[in-house]
N, C-alpha and C positions, 0 to 999 in steps of 0.2 A: 557377035562375040569376037573379041580381039585375038590375034594370033598368040600373044603372050599368055592370055588366060587359058587358051586351048592347050598350049605346051605345058603350062603349070598343072592343069587338070590331068593331062596324060601322064606326067611324071608322078603325080600323087596316086593315080590309079595303078600304075606299074609298081610303085613302092608298096601299096596295099596288097597287091597280088603276091609280091615276093615275101613280104614280111609277115602278114597275118598268120600263115601256117606255122611260122616259127614261134610266134607269140602264144599260140594255142596248141600245146603238145598233142591233143587228141586229133587235131586236124592233120598232123604229120603221120606218115605211115610208120607204125611201130615194128621194130625188129623182134624176131622170136628170141627166146633164151638161147637156143642153139646157135643162131646167127651171131648174137652178141658175144658168146663164148669164143666162137671161131674168129670173129673179127677182132675181138679184144686180145686174144693170144697172138694173132698175126701182127697186130699193131705193136705190141710189146716186144716181139722178136725184132721187128724193124727198128724200134727205138733203141733197144739194147745193142744192136749191131752198129748203129751210128753213134751212140753215146754210152760207152762201156760203164761210165760212172753211174748211170741210171740203174744198170743191172746190179752194180755193187751195193747201191743204196737199197734196192728192192730186195736183195738177199737178206738184208738186216732188218727190213721193215716188218711191221705187223700186218700190213695189207697194201695192195696197190689197186687204186680205182682208175680204170682206163675208159676214156671216151674215144673210140676209134674214129668217129666221124662227127664233127660239129659243123653245121652250116650256119653261116652268119651273112646277113644281107641287110642293106639299108640305103636310104637316101634321106638324109636329115633325121628320120626316125628309122630305127633298125631293130633287129632281134636276132637271136640265135637259138638253136635247138640241137640236142644230141642225146643219145642214149649210151649208157656204159655198163660196165660190169666190175664188181669188186672181187679181186682174187686174194685169197689167204692161203699161203703155203702152196701156191700154184693151182688151187681149185677155185672155181667160180662159186661164190657164196651168196651174192645179192646183186640186184640190178637197180640202176639209177637213171634218172633223166636230168638234164640240165637245160635251163631256159633263162633267157635274159632279154631285157629291153634296153634300148639306149636312145639317146637323142643328142644332137649336136651337129657339128660340121663333119659329115661322113657321107661316103658314097661307095658302092661296090658290092661284090659278092665274094665270099671266101669260104673255103672248106679246109679244115685242119682237124687234128686229133690232139688230145692231151691226156697225160696220166698224172695222178697225184699219188706220191709215195708217202704212205701214212706211217711215220716212224715210231710212234709210241701208242700205248694203250689208250691214253687220253684222246688222241686224235681219232682213233678207231671208234671209241665209245661215243664221241661227239657225233660222228657220222651215223652210227647205229641208233642213237637215242633222240637225236634232234628231229623235229618235224620239218625237214628240209634244211639244208646248210646254205646260208647265204655267204658267198665269198666276201671276205673282208670282216667277218665276225667269227668268233670261235677260235680254233687253234691258229697259230702263226703259220703263214704260207709263204714259201720262197719260190718264185718263178726262176728256174735255172735255164739259161741259154747255153748253147754248145760251148762257147768260149769260157764261161764261168764254170762249167762242169769239170774242166780239166783240173782246177784247183780244189775241187771238192773231194773229200774222202769220208769214209765211215767214221773216222775219228774226229773230223772237224765238223761233221753234220750235227748240229745242235737244235735245229728247229723241228717243229711238229710235222710239217708237211712240205714236201718238195714237189713242185709241178714242172713237168716237161712238156713243151709244145712240139709237135712233129707233123710231118706230111702236109705242110701248108701249100695250098694251091688257090689261085684266084688273086683278086686284088681288092683290098678294102683300105680306103684312104680317108684320113680325117681324124678329128678330135671329137670326143664325146664322153658323156657320163654313162656309166654302165653298172648294173647290178645283176649278178648271176646267182641263180639258186639251184642247188642240187637236191633232188628229192628221190627217196626210195620208191621203187615200182614193184608191183607183184607180177611175176612172170610165170 
């Protein structure tokens, strides 16, 4: 067996070990409802301290769905997994998981969190009534970075959902196609 084949085999095995638990949520360790509430609240406090406009929007929103810890890994083939909590009027009311698969030129491991500020009843109802929400379908979503957040206000916010990414750690490089799905969980 050539060295090239062994290296490729090793890379594929490592990728499978890193990615398969992400692609199958049951294989990942599930957080308890209390852990998700605690981690979700802490993540939102950190986000609001760093991006005050996120807090302004959340105060006017119908709900805020926060995923405090998403893990993404891949080498050519990748995946991500995380669990989150939906807050309405500051109270945890439901729990969700997000999972995605991707392929393309990519390599690395990354951990981050994100929140989705659901601005209207239609966005909240879509989340509640759909059998999993595939990002890119349903209500319009705007991903807000810290620079763009400065020009955003509750009077200029006209979209259904605003997403904020925070606490990024690790390195994930490359281009790829990705589809992410958010599904309600029983806790």
